[in-house]
Structure formats: C-alpha cells, structure tokens
C-alpha positions in Angstrom: -0.1 0.3 -0.1 2.7 2.4 0.9 4.5 2.1 -2.4 1.1 2.5 -4.3 0.4 5.7 -2.4 4.3 6.8 -3.5 3.6 6.4 -7.0 -0.1 7.9 -7.1 0.8 10.8 -5.1 4.6 11.5 -5.8 5.1 13.4 -9.0 7.4 11.2 -11.6 10.0 13.8 -11.5 10.4 13.5 -7.5 10.3 9.8 -7.3 13.3 7.7 -6.5 13.3 4.0 -4.4 16.2 5.5 -2.1 13.9 8.5 -1.1 10.8 6.3 -0.8 13.0 3.8 1.4 14.0 6.8 3.8 10.7 8.8 4.1 9.2 5.1 4.8 11.6 4.8 7.7 11.6 2.1 10.2 8.7 3.2 12.3 6.5 3.1 9.5 7.4 -0.8 10.1 6.8 -0.8 13.6 3.3 0.8 13.0 2.5 -2.2 10.7 3.6 -4.5 13.7 1.4 -2.8 15.8 -1.5 -3.2 13.8 -0.7 -6.8 13.0 -0.4 -6.4 9.3 1.5 -9.0 7.1 4.2 -7.0 4.7 7.9 -7.8 3.9 10.5 -5.6 5.3 13.6 -4.5 3.7 17.0 -5.8 4.5 20.2 -3.7 4.5 20.7 -4.1 0.8 17.1 -3.0 0.2 16.0 -6.6 -1.1 12.7 -7.8 0.6 12.6 -10.5 3.1 10.1 -11.7 5.3 8.6 -9.7 8.4 9.0 -11.4 11.6 5.1 -10.9 11.9 4.3 -13.5 8.8 
C-alpha cells in the first residue's frame, strides 16, 4: 500500500526508490507490527525479506 501511495501521490520527476525507503523509515514498519499487518520488510541491501509477523 505504501508503494502504491508513493506512485500515485508523488510526481514522477520527484520519485526515487532510495528517497521512498528513507521516507518510509523503520517507524512505519513498527506501526505495521502494532496493527498486526502482514508485509515484507527491507534488509540492509534494500531487498525484500519476510517480516517477523508473517
């Protein structure tokens, strides 16, 4: 959902994956955990890994 929002709300000229990840921040993942949502976390190399909540 976060990525979809990024694509729909951010002008194409302002989009960058690195910027998106920086804006998302770890606090966003903590919020997902508290809500009991299933998602995929990023590892240090920005590859997707399973969340501990899945």
